mmCIF file of the N, C-alpha and C atoms, coordinates in Angstrom:
data_MODEL
# 
_entry.id   MODEL 
# 
loop_
_atom_site.group_PDB 
_atom_site.id 
_atom_site.type_symbol 
_atom_site.label_atom_id 
_atom_site.label_alt_id 
_atom_site.label_comp_id 
_atom_site.label_asym_id 
_atom_site.label_entity_id 
_atom_site.label_seq_id 
_atom_site.pdbx_PDB_ins_code 
_atom_site.Cartn_x 
_atom_site.Cartn_y 
_atom_site.Cartn_z 
_atom_site.occupancy 
_atom_site.B_iso_or_equiv 
_atom_site.pdbx_formal_charge 
_atom_site.auth_seq_id 
_atom_site.auth_comp_id 
_atom_site.auth_asym_id 
_atom_site.auth_atom_id 
_atom_site.pdbx_PDB_model_num 
ATOM 1   N N  . UNK A 1 1  ? -35.881 7.213  45.645 1.00 0.00 ? 1  UNK A N  1 
ATOM 2   C CA . UNK A 1 1  ? -35.318 6.412  46.705 1.00 0.00 ? 1  UNK A CA 1 
ATOM 3   C C  . UNK A 1 1  ? -34.126 5.563  46.170 1.00 0.00 ? 1  UNK A C  1 
ATOM 4   N N  . UNK A 1 2  ? -33.518 4.894  47.078 1.00 0.00 ? 2  UNK A N  1 
ATOM 5   C CA . UNK A 1 2  ? -32.304 4.090  46.744 1.00 0.00 ? 2  UNK A CA 1 
ATOM 6   C C  . UNK A 1 2  ? -32.560 3.075  45.641 1.00 0.00 ? 2  UNK A C  1 
ATOM 7   N N  . UNK A 1 3  ? -33.648 2.330  45.756 1.00 0.00 ? 3  UNK A N  1 
ATOM 8   C CA . UNK A 1 3  ? -33.968 1.293  44.774 1.00 0.00 ? 3  UNK A CA 1 
ATOM 9   C C  . UNK A 1 3  ? -34.238 1.907  43.372 1.00 0.00 ? 3  UNK A C  1 
ATOM 10  N N  . UNK A 1 4  ? -34.947 3.030  43.378 1.00 0.00 ? 4  UNK A N  1 
ATOM 11  C CA . UNK A 1 4  ? -35.221 3.721  42.071 1.00 0.00 ? 4  UNK A CA 1 
ATOM 12  C C  . UNK A 1 4  ? -33.881 4.144  41.433 1.00 0.00 ? 4  UNK A C  1 
ATOM 13  N N  . UNK A 1 5  ? -32.959 4.689  42.205 1.00 0.00 ? 5  UNK A N  1 
ATOM 14  C CA . UNK A 1 5  ? -31.670 5.086  41.638 1.00 0.00 ? 5  UNK A CA 1 
ATOM 15  C C  . UNK A 1 5  ? -30.928 3.868  41.096 1.00 0.00 ? 5  UNK A C  1 
ATOM 16  N N  . UNK A 1 6  ? -30.967 2.778  41.801 1.00 0.00 ? 6  UNK A N  1 
ATOM 17  C CA . UNK A 1 6  ? -30.350 1.534  41.328 1.00 0.00 ? 6  UNK A CA 1 
ATOM 18  C C  . UNK A 1 6  ? -30.923 1.096  39.968 1.00 0.00 ? 6  UNK A C  1 
ATOM 19  N N  . UNK A 1 7  ? -32.235 1.114  39.876 1.00 0.00 ? 7  UNK A N  1 
ATOM 20  C CA . UNK A 1 7  ? -32.916 0.695  38.634 1.00 0.00 ? 7  UNK A CA 1 
ATOM 21  C C  . UNK A 1 7  ? -32.595 1.650  37.497 1.00 0.00 ? 7  UNK A C  1 
ATOM 22  N N  . UNK A 1 8  ? -32.657 2.973  37.762 1.00 0.00 ? 8  UNK A N  1 
ATOM 23  C CA . UNK A 1 8  ? -32.334 3.959  36.741 1.00 0.00 ? 8  UNK A CA 1 
ATOM 24  C C  . UNK A 1 8  ? -30.909 3.850  36.267 1.00 0.00 ? 8  UNK A C  1 
ATOM 25  N N  . UNK A 1 9  ? -30.035 3.520  37.169 1.00 0.00 ? 9  UNK A N  1 
ATOM 26  C CA . UNK A 1 9  ? -28.609 3.394  36.830 1.00 0.00 ? 9  UNK A CA 1 
ATOM 27  C C  . UNK A 1 9  ? -28.418 2.184  35.950 1.00 0.00 ? 9  UNK A C  1 
ATOM 28  N N  . UNK A 1 10 ? -29.020 1.029  36.315 1.00 0.00 ? 10 UNK A N  1 
ATOM 29  C CA . UNK A 1 10 ? -28.885 -0.193 35.512 1.00 0.00 ? 10 UNK A CA 1 
ATOM 30  C C  . UNK A 1 10 ? -29.468 -0.038 34.117 1.00 0.00 ? 10 UNK A C  1 
ATOM 31  N N  . UNK A 1 11 ? -30.549 0.720  34.023 1.00 0.00 ? 11 UNK A N  1 
ATOM 32  C CA . UNK A 1 11 ? -31.204 0.974  32.705 1.00 0.00 ? 11 UNK A CA 1 
ATOM 33  C C  . UNK A 1 11 ? -30.629 2.111  31.936 1.00 0.00 ? 11 UNK A C  1 
ATOM 34  N N  . UNK A 1 12 ? -29.627 2.802  32.592 1.00 0.00 ? 12 UNK A N  1 
ATOM 35  C CA . UNK A 1 12 ? -28.981 3.961  31.982 1.00 0.00 ? 12 UNK A CA 1 
ATOM 36  C C  . UNK A 1 12 ? -29.970 5.073  31.644 1.00 0.00 ? 12 UNK A C  1 
ATOM 37  N N  . UNK A 1 13 ? -30.934 5.280  32.526 1.00 0.00 ? 13 UNK A N  1 
ATOM 38  C CA . UNK A 1 13 ? -31.944 6.327  32.363 1.00 0.00 ? 13 UNK A CA 1 
ATOM 39  C C  . UNK A 1 13 ? -31.397 7.625  32.993 1.00 0.00 ? 13 UNK A C  1 
ATOM 40  N N  . UNK A 1 14 ? -31.936 8.764  32.549 1.00 0.00 ? 14 UNK A N  1 
ATOM 41  C CA . UNK A 1 14 ? -31.513 10.038 33.165 1.00 0.00 ? 14 UNK A CA 1 
ATOM 42  C C  . UNK A 1 14 ? -31.884 10.081 34.626 1.00 0.00 ? 14 UNK A C  1 
ATOM 43  N N  . UNK A 1 15 ? -31.033 10.734 35.402 1.00 0.00 ? 15 UNK A N  1 
ATOM 44  C CA . UNK A 1 15 ? -31.265 10.845 36.833 1.00 0.00 ? 15 UNK A CA 1 
ATOM 45  C C  . UNK A 1 15 ? -30.704 12.155 37.360 1.00 0.00 ? 15 UNK A C  1 
ATOM 46  N N  . UNK A 1 16 ? -31.238 12.653 38.416 1.00 0.00 ? 16 UNK A N  1 
ATOM 47  C CA . UNK A 1 16 ? -30.748 13.890 39.037 1.00 0.00 ? 16 UNK A CA 1 
ATOM 48  C C  . UNK A 1 16 ? -29.460 13.616 39.830 1.00 0.00 ? 16 UNK A C  1 
ATOM 49  N N  . UNK A 1 17 ? -29.412 12.475 40.464 1.00 0.00 ? 17 UNK A N  1 
ATOM 50  C CA . UNK A 1 17 ? -28.248 12.168 41.302 1.00 0.00 ? 17 UNK A CA 1 
ATOM 51  C C  . UNK A 1 17 ? -27.225 11.305 40.597 1.00 0.00 ? 17 UNK A C  1 
ATOM 52  N N  . UNK A 1 18 ? -26.027 11.378 41.027 1.00 0.00 ? 18 UNK A N  1 
ATOM 53  C CA . UNK A 1 18 ? -24.910 10.642 40.448 1.00 0.00 ? 18 UNK A CA 1 
ATOM 54  C C  . UNK A 1 18 ? -25.170 9.126  40.652 1.00 0.00 ? 18 UNK A C  1 
ATOM 55  N N  . UNK A 1 19 ? -24.781 8.336  39.667 1.00 0.00 ? 19 UNK A N  1 
ATOM 56  C CA . UNK A 1 19 ? -24.992 6.887  39.707 1.00 0.00 ? 19 UNK A CA 1 
ATOM 57  C C  . UNK A 1 19 ? -24.233 6.263  40.866 1.00 0.00 ? 19 UNK A C  1 
ATOM 58  N N  . UNK A 1 20 ? -23.189 6.874  41.375 1.00 0.00 ? 20 UNK A N  1 
ATOM 59  C CA . UNK A 1 20 ? -22.424 6.324  42.494 1.00 0.00 ? 20 UNK A CA 1 
ATOM 60  C C  . UNK A 1 20 ? -23.313 6.100  43.703 1.00 0.00 ? 20 UNK A C  1 
ATOM 61  N N  . UNK A 1 21 ? -24.371 6.890  43.781 1.00 0.00 ? 21 UNK A N  1 
ATOM 62  C CA . UNK A 1 21 ? -25.338 6.721  44.919 1.00 0.00 ? 21 UNK A CA 1 
ATOM 63  C C  . UNK A 1 21 ? -26.044 5.406  44.909 1.00 0.00 ? 21 UNK A C  1 
ATOM 64  N N  . UNK A 1 22 ? -25.987 4.658  43.818 1.00 0.00 ? 22 UNK A N  1 
ATOM 65  C CA . UNK A 1 22 ? -26.605 3.352  43.759 1.00 0.00 ? 22 UNK A CA 1 
ATOM 66  C C  . UNK A 1 22 ? -25.711 2.251  44.351 1.00 0.00 ? 22 UNK A C  1 
ATOM 67  N N  . UNK A 1 23 ? -24.494 2.627  44.757 1.00 0.00 ? 23 UNK A N  1 
ATOM 68  C CA . UNK A 1 23 ? -23.529 1.677  45.305 1.00 0.00 ? 23 UNK A CA 1 
ATOM 69  C C  . UNK A 1 23 ? -24.002 1.036  46.604 1.00 0.00 ? 23 UNK A C  1 
ATOM 70  N N  . UNK A 1 24 ? -24.475 1.888  47.533 1.00 0.00 ? 24 UNK A N  1 
ATOM 71  C CA . UNK A 1 24 ? -24.966 1.405  48.815 1.00 0.00 ? 24 UNK A CA 1 
ATOM 72  C C  . UNK A 1 24 ? -25.761 2.531  49.518 1.00 0.00 ? 24 UNK A C  1 
ATOM 73  N N  . UNK A 1 25 ? -26.510 2.243  50.528 1.00 0.00 ? 25 UNK A N  1 
ATOM 74  C CA . UNK A 1 25 ? -27.377 3.250  51.175 1.00 0.00 ? 25 UNK A CA 1 
ATOM 75  C C  . UNK A 1 25 ? -26.579 4.450  51.715 1.00 0.00 ? 25 UNK A C  1 
ATOM 76  N N  . UNK A 1 26 ? -25.384 4.244  52.202 1.00 0.00 ? 26 UNK A N  1 
ATOM 77  C CA . UNK A 1 26 ? -24.599 5.370  52.736 1.00 0.00 ? 26 UNK A CA 1 
ATOM 78  C C  . UNK A 1 26 ? -24.223 6.321  51.599 1.00 0.00 ? 26 UNK A C  1 
ATOM 79  N N  . UNK A 1 27 ? -23.777 5.756  50.461 1.00 0.00 ? 27 UNK A N  1 
ATOM 80  C CA . UNK A 1 27 ? -23.460 6.599  49.284 1.00 0.00 ? 27 UNK A CA 1 
ATOM 81  C C  . UNK A 1 27 ? -24.715 7.290  48.722 1.00 0.00 ? 27 UNK A C  1 
ATOM 82  N N  . UNK A 1 28 ? -25.859 6.573  48.806 1.00 0.00 ? 28 UNK A N  1 
ATOM 83  C CA . UNK A 1 28 ? -27.131 7.231  48.350 1.00 0.00 ? 28 UNK A CA 1 
ATOM 84  C C  . UNK A 1 28 ? -27.353 8.483  49.167 1.00 0.00 ? 28 UNK A C  1 
ATOM 85  N N  . UNK A 1 29 ? -27.214 8.379  50.472 1.00 0.00 ? 29 UNK A N  1 
ATOM 86  C CA . UNK A 1 29 ? -27.415 9.572  51.328 1.00 0.00 ? 29 UNK A CA 1 
ATOM 87  C C  . UNK A 1 29 ? -26.415 10.693 50.974 1.00 0.00 ? 29 UNK A C  1 
ATOM 88  N N  . UNK A 1 30 ? -25.175 10.328 50.745 1.00 0.00 ? 30 UNK A N  1 
ATOM 89  C CA . UNK A 1 30 ? -24.189 11.363 50.370 1.00 0.00 ? 30 UNK A CA 1 
ATOM 90  C C  . UNK A 1 30 ? -24.486 11.995 49.054 1.00 0.00 ? 30 UNK A C  1 
ATOM 91  N N  . UNK A 1 31 ? -24.840 11.208 48.074 1.00 0.00 ? 31 UNK A N  1 
ATOM 92  C CA . UNK A 1 31 ? -25.125 11.733 46.717 1.00 0.00 ? 31 UNK A CA 1 
ATOM 93  C C  . UNK A 1 31 ? -26.432 12.515 46.751 1.00 0.00 ? 31 UNK A C  1 
ATOM 94  N N  . UNK A 1 32 ? -27.437 12.062 47.501 1.00 0.00 ? 32 UNK A N  1 
ATOM 95  C CA . UNK A 1 32 ? -28.688 12.804 47.629 1.00 0.00 ? 32 UNK A CA 1 
ATOM 96  C C  . UNK A 1 32 ? -28.425 14.186 48.288 1.00 0.00 ? 32 UNK A C  1 
ATOM 97  N N  . UNK A 1 33 ? -27.575 14.204 49.307 1.00 0.00 ? 33 UNK A N  1 
ATOM 98  C CA . UNK A 1 33 ? -27.251 15.474 49.958 1.00 0.00 ? 33 UNK A CA 1 
ATOM 99  C C  . UNK A 1 33 ? -26.545 16.395 48.976 1.00 0.00 ? 33 UNK A C  1 
ATOM 100 N N  . UNK A 1 34 ? -25.597 15.849 48.229 1.00 0.00 ? 34 UNK A N  1 
ATOM 101 C CA . UNK A 1 34 ? -24.889 16.659 47.241 1.00 0.00 ? 34 UNK A CA 1 
ATOM 102 C C  . UNK A 1 34 ? -25.887 17.302 46.224 1.00 0.00 ? 34 UNK A C  1 
ATOM 103 N N  . UNK A 1 35 ? -26.810 16.481 45.688 1.00 0.00 ? 35 UNK A N  1 
ATOM 104 C CA . UNK A 1 35 ? -27.807 17.013 44.759 1.00 0.00 ? 35 UNK A CA 1 
ATOM 105 C C  . UNK A 1 35 ? -28.699 18.063 45.450 1.00 0.00 ? 35 UNK A C  1 
ATOM 106 N N  . UNK A 1 36 ? -29.060 17.790 46.712 1.00 0.00 ? 36 UNK A N  1 
ATOM 107 C CA . UNK A 1 36 ? -29.918 18.712 47.456 1.00 0.00 ? 36 UNK A CA 1 
ATOM 108 C C  . UNK A 1 36 ? -29.305 20.137 47.542 1.00 0.00 ? 36 UNK A C  1 
ATOM 109 N N  . UNK A 1 37 ? -28.020 20.176 47.768 1.00 0.00 ? 37 UNK A N  1 
ATOM 110 C CA . UNK A 1 37 ? -27.375 21.475 47.891 1.00 0.00 ? 37 UNK A CA 1 
ATOM 111 C C  . UNK A 1 37 ? -26.856 22.053 46.539 1.00 0.00 ? 37 UNK A C  1 
ATOM 112 N N  . UNK A 1 38 ? -26.518 21.223 45.632 1.00 0.00 ? 38 UNK A N  1 
ATOM 113 C CA . UNK A 1 38 ? -25.930 21.704 44.356 1.00 0.00 ? 38 UNK A CA 1 
ATOM 114 C C  . UNK A 1 38 ? -26.956 21.845 43.220 1.00 0.00 ? 38 UNK A C  1 
ATOM 115 N N  . UNK A 1 39 ? -28.030 21.062 43.269 1.00 0.00 ? 39 UNK A N  1 
ATOM 116 C CA . UNK A 1 39 ? -29.062 21.105 42.218 1.00 0.00 ? 39 UNK A CA 1 
ATOM 117 C C  . UNK A 1 39 ? -30.461 21.075 42.845 1.00 0.00 ? 39 UNK A C  1 
ATOM 118 N N  . UNK A 1 40 ? -30.740 22.013 43.779 1.00 0.00 ? 40 UNK A N  1 
ATOM 119 C CA . UNK A 1 40 ? -31.959 21.899 44.540 1.00 0.00 ? 40 UNK A CA 1 
ATOM 120 C C  . UNK A 1 40 ? -33.235 21.951 43.691 1.00 0.00 ? 40 UNK A C  1 
ATOM 121 N N  . UNK A 1 41 ? -33.301 22.836 42.720 1.00 0.00 ? 41 UNK A N  1 
ATOM 122 C CA . UNK A 1 41 ? -34.534 22.940 41.912 1.00 0.00 ? 41 UNK A CA 1 
ATOM 123 C C  . UNK A 1 41 ? -34.780 21.662 41.139 1.00 0.00 ? 41 UNK A C  1 
ATOM 124 N N  . UNK A 1 42 ? -33.732 21.120 40.586 1.00 0.00 ? 42 UNK A N  1 
ATOM 125 C CA . UNK A 1 42 ? -33.878 19.878 39.799 1.00 0.00 ? 42 UNK A CA 1 
ATOM 126 C C  . UNK A 1 42 ? -34.306 18.717 40.695 1.00 0.00 ? 42 UNK A C  1 
ATOM 127 N N  . UNK A 1 43 ? -33.705 18.604 41.871 1.00 0.00 ? 43 UNK A N  1 
ATOM 128 C CA . UNK A 1 43 ? -34.064 17.538 42.807 1.00 0.00 ? 43 UNK A CA 1 
ATOM 129 C C  . UNK A 1 43 ? -35.553 17.759 43.273 1.00 0.00 ? 43 UNK A C  1 
ATOM 130 N N  . UNK A 1 44 ? -35.890 18.976 43.528 1.00 0.00 ? 44 UNK A N  1 
ATOM 131 C CA . UNK A 1 44 ? -37.234 19.289 44.033 1.00 0.00 ? 44 UNK A CA 1 
ATOM 132 C C  . UNK A 1 44 ? -38.267 18.931 42.956 1.00 0.00 ? 44 UNK A C  1 
ATOM 133 N N  . UNK A 1 45 ? -37.926 19.184 41.712 1.00 0.00 ? 45 UNK A N  1 
ATOM 134 C CA . UNK A 1 45 ? -38.852 18.908 40.611 1.00 0.00 ? 45 UNK A CA 1 
ATOM 135 C C  . UNK A 1 45 ? -39.017 17.408 40.338 1.00 0.00 ? 45 UNK A C  1 
ATOM 136 N N  . UNK A 1 46 ? -37.892 16.682 40.332 1.00 0.00 ? 46 UNK A N  1 
ATOM 137 C CA . UNK A 1 46 ? -37.924 15.279 39.936 1.00 0.00 ? 46 UNK A CA 1 
ATOM 138 C C  . UNK A 1 46 ? -38.057 14.309 41.117 1.00 0.00 ? 46 UNK A C  1 
ATOM 139 N N  . UNK A 1 47 ? -37.668 14.713 42.303 1.00 0.00 ? 47 UNK A N  1 
ATOM 140 C CA . UNK A 1 47 ? -37.766 13.849 43.461 1.00 0.00 ? 47 UNK A CA 1 
ATOM 141 C C  . UNK A 1 47 ? -38.317 14.620 44.626 1.00 0.00 ? 47 UNK A C  1 
ATOM 142 N N  . UNK A 1 48 ? -39.553 15.176 44.564 1.00 0.00 ? 48 UNK A N  1 
ATOM 143 C CA . UNK A 1 48 ? -40.069 16.056 45.609 1.00 0.00 ? 48 UNK A CA 1 
ATOM 144 C C  . UNK A 1 48 ? -40.116 15.454 46.981 1.00 0.00 ? 48 UNK A C  1 
ATOM 145 N N  . UNK A 1 49 ? -40.398 14.136 47.115 1.00 0.00 ? 49 UNK A N  1 
ATOM 146 C CA . UNK A 1 49 ? -40.463 13.500 48.409 1.00 0.00 ? 49 UNK A CA 1 
ATOM 147 C C  . UNK A 1 49 ? -39.064 13.513 49.092 1.00 0.00 ? 49 UNK A C  1 
ATOM 148 N N  . UNK A 1 50 ? -38.042 13.188 48.296 1.00 0.00 ? 50 UNK A N  1 
ATOM 149 C CA . UNK A 1 50 ? -36.711 13.184 48.803 1.00 0.00 ? 50 UNK A CA 1 
ATOM 150 C C  . UNK A 1 50 ? -36.254 14.601 49.181 1.00 0.00 ? 50 UNK A C  1 
ATOM 151 N N  . UNK A 1 51 ? -36.605 15.556 48.310 1.00 0.00 ? 51 UNK A N  1 
ATOM 152 C CA . UNK A 1 51 ? -36.248 16.937 48.578 1.00 0.00 ? 51 UNK A CA 1 
ATOM 153 C C  . UNK A 1 51 ? -36.869 17.380 49.885 1.00 0.00 ? 51 UNK A C  1 
ATOM 154 N N  . UNK A 1 52 ? -38.143 17.094 50.101 1.00 0.00 ? 52 UNK A N  1 
ATOM 155 C CA . UNK A 1 52 ? -38.829 17.505 51.317 1.00 0.00 ? 52 UNK A CA 1 
ATOM 156 C C  . UNK A 1 52 ? -38.189 16.833 52.571 1.00 0.00 ? 52 UNK A C  1 
ATOM 157 N N  . UNK A 1 53 ? -37.884 15.617 52.435 1.00 0.00 ? 53 UNK A N  1 
ATOM 158 C CA . UNK A 1 53 ? -37.238 14.887 53.568 1.00 0.00 ? 53 UNK A CA 1 
ATOM 159 C C  . UNK A 1 53 ? -35.896 15.515 53.911 1.00 0.00 ? 53 UNK A C  1 
ATOM 160 N N  . UNK A 1 54 ? -35.096 15.782 52.934 1.00 0.00 ? 54 UNK A N  1 
ATOM 161 C CA . UNK A 1 54 ? -33.788 16.407 53.200 1.00 0.00 ? 54 UNK A CA 1 
ATOM 162 C C  . UNK A 1 54 ? -33.925 17.832 53.705 1.00 0.00 ? 54 UNK A C  1 
ATOM 163 N N  . UNK A 1 55 ? -34.949 18.555 53.228 1.00 0.00 ? 55 UNK A N  1 
ATOM 164 C CA . UNK A 1 55 ? -35.185 19.885 53.700 1.00 0.00 ? 55 UNK A CA 1 
ATOM 165 C C  . UNK A 1 55 ? -35.565 19.888 55.183 1.00 0.00 ? 55 UNK A C  1 
ATOM 166 N N  . UNK A 1 56 ? -36.338 18.865 55.609 1.00 0.00 ? 56 UNK A N  1 
ATOM 167 C CA . UNK A 1 56 ? -36.677 18.729 57.017 1.00 0.00 ? 56 UNK A CA 1 
ATOM 168 C C  . UNK A 1 56 ? -35.411 18.283 57.825 1.00 0.00 ? 56 UNK A C  1 
ATOM 169 N N  . UNK A 1 57 ? -34.684 17.367 57.265 1.00 0.00 ? 57 UNK A N  1 
ATOM 170 C CA . UNK A 1 57 ? -33.503 16.868 57.961 1.00 0.00 ? 57 UNK A CA 1 
ATOM 171 C C  . UNK A 1 57 ? -32.458 17.983 58.236 1.00 0.00 ? 57 UNK A C  1 
ATOM 172 N N  . UNK A 1 58 ? -32.183 18.756 57.207 1.00 0.00 ? 58 UNK A N  1 
ATOM 173 C CA . UNK A 1 58 ? -31.175 19.852 57.302 1.00 0.00 ? 58 UNK A CA 1 
ATOM 174 C C  . UNK A 1 58 ? -31.763 21.174 57.797 1.00 0.00 ? 58 UNK A C  1 
ATOM 175 N N  . UNK A 1 59 ? -33.113 21.250 57.818 1.00 0.00 ? 59 UNK A N  1 
ATOM 176 C CA . UNK A 1 59 ? -33.787 22.434 58.232 1.00 0.00 ? 59 UNK A CA 1 
ATOM 177 C C  . UNK A 1 59 ? -33.453 23.651 57.410 1.00 0.00 ? 59 UNK A C  1 
ATOM 178 N N  . UNK A 1 60 ? -33.359 23.450 56.088 1.00 0.00 ? 60 UNK A N  1 
ATOM 179 C CA . UNK A 1 60 ? -33.084 24.511 55.113 1.00 0.00 ? 60 UNK A CA 1 
ATOM 180 C C  . UNK A 1 60 ? -33.815 24.215 53.843 1.00 0.00 ? 60 UNK A C  1 
ATOM 181 N N  . UNK A 1 61 ? -33.970 25.248 53.014 1.00 0.00 ? 61 UNK A N  1 
ATOM 182 C CA . UNK A 1 61 ? -34.607 25.109 51.688 1.00 0.00 ? 61 UNK A CA 1 
ATOM 183 C C  . UNK A 1 61 ? -33.685 25.768 50.647 1.00 0.00 ? 61 UNK A C  1 
ATOM 184 N N  . UNK A 1 62 ? -32.687 25.006 50.163 1.00 0.00 ? 62 UNK A N  1 
ATOM 185 C CA . UNK A 1 62 ? -31.702 25.629 49.249 1.00 0.00 ? 62 UNK A CA 1 
ATOM 186 C C  . UNK A 1 62 ? -32.308 26.052 47.910 1.00 0.00 ? 62 UNK A C  1 
ATOM 187 N N  . UNK A 1 63 ? -33.504 25.622 47.580 1.00 0.00 ? 63 UNK A N  1 
ATOM 188 C CA . UNK A 1 63 ? -34.115 26.075 46.320 1.00 0.00 ? 63 UNK A CA 1 
ATOM 189 C C  . UNK A 1 63 ? -34.324 27.571 46.350 1.00 0.00 ? 63 UNK A C  1 
ATOM 190 N N  . UNK A 1 64 ? -34.471 28.125 47.550 1.00 0.00 ? 64 UNK A N  1 
ATOM 191 C CA . UNK A 1 64 ? -34.642 29.585 47.683 1.00 0.00 ? 64 UNK A CA 1 
ATOM 192 C C  . UNK A 1 64 ? -33.307 30.324 47.464 1.00 0.00 ? 64 UNK A C  1 
ATOM 193 N N  . UNK A 1 65 ? -32.215 29.655 47.683 1.00 0.00 ? 65 UNK A N  1 
ATOM 194 C CA . UNK A 1 65 ? -30.908 30.339 47.505 1.00 0.00 ? 65 UNK A CA 1 
ATOM 195 C C  . UNK A 1 65 ? -30.551 30.491 46.041 1.00 0.00 ? 65 UNK A C  1 
ATOM 196 N N  . UNK A 1 66 ? -31.026 29.571 45.193 1.00 0.00 ? 66 UNK A N  1 
ATOM 197 C CA . UNK A 1 66 ? -30.615 29.546 43.800 1.00 0.00 ? 66 UNK A CA 1 
ATOM 198 C C  . UNK A 1 66 ? -31.648 30.219 42.869 1.00 0.00 ? 66 UNK A C  1 
ATOM 199 N N  . UNK A 1 67 ? -32.795 30.572 43.402 1.00 0.00 ? 67 UNK A N  1 
ATOM 200 C CA . UNK A 1 67 ? -33.862 31.143 42.578 1.00 0.00 ? 67 UNK A CA 1 
ATOM 201 C C  . UNK A 1 67 ? -34.549 30.047 41.743 1.00 0.00 ? 67 UNK A C  1 
ATOM 202 N N  . UNK A 1 68 ? -35.609 30.457 41.026 1.00 0.00 ? 68 UNK A N  1 
ATOM 203 C CA . UNK A 1 68 ? -36.370 29.509 40.222 1.00 0.00 ? 68 UNK A CA 1 
ATOM 204 C C  . UNK A 1 68 ? -35.579 29.012 39.008 1.00 0.00 ? 68 UNK A C  1 
ATOM 205 N N  . UNK A 1 69 ? -35.968 27.853 38.526 1.00 0.00 ? 69 UNK A N  1 
ATOM 206 C CA . UNK A 1 69 ? -35.326 27.316 37.280 1.00 0.00 ? 69 UNK A CA 1 
ATOM 207 C C  . UNK A 1 69 ? -36.008 27.853 36.054 1.00 0.00 ? 69 UNK A C  1 
# 
């Protein structure tokens, strides 16, 4: 979620999404969407709740397009 990304960014911890997403909620949505389509397996593995929510929102499962990791 947004707060988690902010905390991971401040602590310089590894994250699936770009740190810019911690700027504000709108950027979080944009960065989460980018990760959803560009790194679907990684997002699905590390942030399954977010992946599921975006999959329902966009009505697609891009992890199927890229094959297993």
